[in-house]
Backbone as a ProteinNet text record, in pm:
[ID]
protein_1_A
[PRIMARY]
XXXXXXXXXXXXXXXXXXXXXXXXXXXXXXXXXXXXXXXXXXXXXXXXXXXXXXXXXXX
[TERTIARY]
152.8	133.4	244.1	290	393.5	335.7	413.3	366.2	331.4	404	375.9	237	193.6	58.6	-45.4	-20.5	-115.4	-105.7	16.1	37.5	35.8	56.4	61.5	204.9	226.9	361.6	404.2	524.5	590	738.5	819.9	964.3	996.4	924	947.1	916.8	803	769.5	869.5	916.2	1016.7	1142.4	1189.3	1310	1289.1	1171.6	1144.6	1129.3	1047.8	1006.5	1086.5	1141.6	1213.7	1350	1407.3	1536.8	1524.5	1403	1379.7	1325.1	1295.7	1237	1345.5	1325.1	1425.2	1452.3	1347	1362.7	1441.5	1405.1	1471.4	1618.3	1645.7	1782.6	1868.5	1814.6	1894.1	1913	1808.5	1817	1837	1798.1	1804.2	1696.2	1601.7	1495.2	1359.6	1264.2	1126.9	1036.1	975.3	889.6	770.5	715.8	601	639.3	757.4	803.1	829.8	892.2	916.1	785.4	685.3	552.8	494.5	500.9	447.5	522.3	654.6	733.3	708.5	690.1	663	524.6	427.1	293.8	294.8	366.8	372.9	436.3	548.7	616.7	534.9	468.9	387.1	267.4	199.6	80.4	111.7	223.1	255.6	293.5	338.6	386	282.5	162.6	60	-7.6	-17.3	-95.3	-243.6	-280.9	-418.8	-477.1	-399.6	-447.7	-471.9	-383.9	-403.1	-531.1	-559.3	-680.8	-804.9	-803.5	-916	-938.4	-831.2	-842.4	-898.4	-854.5	-904.6	-1052.3	-1091.5	-1232	-1319.1	-1270.7	-1348.2	-1369.4	-1279.8	-1293.7	-1390.3	-1433.4	-1530	-1468.1	-1339.2	-1273.9	-1280.5
23697.2	23590.1	23597.2	23483.1	23473.3	23513	23584.1	23625.7	23506.9	23397.6	23278.9	23223	23237.5	23193.8	23274.2	23403.5	23489.6	23474.4	23465.1	23467	23329.8	23225.7	23090.1	23043.2	22917.7	22863.1	22832.7	22875	22836.5	22862.2	22799.2	22821.9	22969.6	23031.2	23173	23260.4	23235	23311.1	23285.1	23161.3	23129.3	23212.4	23219.3	23296.7	23445.1	23495.3	23638.1	23678.7	23603.8	23651.3	23593.3	23474.6	23415.4	23481.3	23538.5	23605.4	23730.3	23785.7	23905.2	23870.3	23743.7	23700.3	23695	23767.1	23774	23635.8	23560.3	23426	23335.7	23335.9	23250	23290.1	23419.6	23468.4	23434.3	23454.1	23430.9	23283.3	23203.8	23063.1	22968.6	23012.8	22924.7	22818.6	22832.8	22733.9	22801.3	22730.6	22778.9	22657	22641.2	22524.3	22523.5	22640.4	22648	22601.5	22644.2	22601.1	22450.9	22399.6	22254.8	22178.9	22228.5	22166.2	22169.8	22286	22297.9	22208.4	22207.9	22128.6	21979.8	21936	21794.3	21758.6	21848.1	21822.3	21823.6	21915.3	21924	21798	21753.6	21636.1	21509.2	21499.4	21381.5	21377.4	21489.3	21491.9	21458.8	21504.2	21480.6	21335.6	21263.9	21127.8	21021	21061.5	20965.2	20901.6	20769.4	20698.3	20728.1	20746	20771.9	20890.4	20995	21114.1	21082.7	21004.4	20967.1	20886	20797.7	20718	20806.2	20904	20994.1	21071.1	21119.8	21197.2	21111.5	20987.2	20897	20868.6	20843.8	20817.7	20939	21057.7	21179.1	21201	21148.8	21164.2	21061.6	20964.5	20865.9	20742.2	20718.8	20598.2	20486.4
10310.7	10214.1	10107.9	10067.2	9964	9828.2	9748.4	9615.3	9527.5	9541.6	9459.5	9491.4	9617	9651.6	9574.7	9557.1	9487	9335.6	9283.3	9138.9	9075.1	9154.1	9100.6	9087.4	9115.2	9111	8968.8	8935.1	8810.6	8830.2	8747.4	8756.8	8733.5	8641.6	8610.5	8732.7	8799.3	8919.8	9031	9041.1	9142.8	9119.9	8995.9	8964.9	8991.2	8955.2	8971.9	9117.4	9192.9	9324.2	9440.5	9424.5	9537.7	9558.1	9452.6	9466.5	9553.6	9564.7	9645.9	9784.3	9807.3	9934.8	10042.7	10150.1	10257.1	10316.7	10342.1	10401.2	10307.8	10179.5	10082.4	10065.6	10060.6	10042.4	10164.2	10284.9	10406.6	10437.7	10417.6	10458.5	10340.7	10221.7	10105.6	10107.8	10200.8	10216.2	10210.7	10159.6	10158.6	10170.5	10285	10308.7	10214.5	10186.1	10095.9	9955.8	9907.7	9775.4	9773.2	9879.4	9884.9	9876.4	9947.4	9944.9	9803	9738.4	9602.1	9504.7	9512.7	9419.1	9438.1	9561.7	9584.8	9530.1	9544.8	9490.2	9338.9	9278.4	9132.7	9076.5	9134.3	9080.2	9103.8	9218.4	9247.1	9153	9135.1	9052.2	8906.2	8855.7	8716.2	8687.7	8788.2	8766.7	8802.6	8834.1	8874.6	8754.3	8755.1	8653.6	8674.4	8799.6	8839.5	8761.2	8744.6	8674.5	8527.1	8467	8326.6	8310	8404.5	8397.4	8406	8494.7	8509.1	8379.9	8319.7	8198.2	8083.5	8076.7	7972.1	7995.1	8119.1	8150.2	8117.2	8146.2	8120.3	7972	7888.4	7744.2	7684	7764.9	7717.2	7657.8	7680.7	7629.5	7728.2
[MASK]
+++++++++++++++++++++++++++++++++++++++++++++++++++++++++++

């Protein structure tokens, strides 16, 4: 299992742990990270999430 899966994804964890990852160092690619980064960027840009948060606050 990837350390980021256990510790949680963040830019700081990526810098710390991916530099030591054999797959990442040899190929420069990480499918799991690509998946996480695409989910993080998609989730942050959704209007849908803002609507849910507003509804939960009772507005």
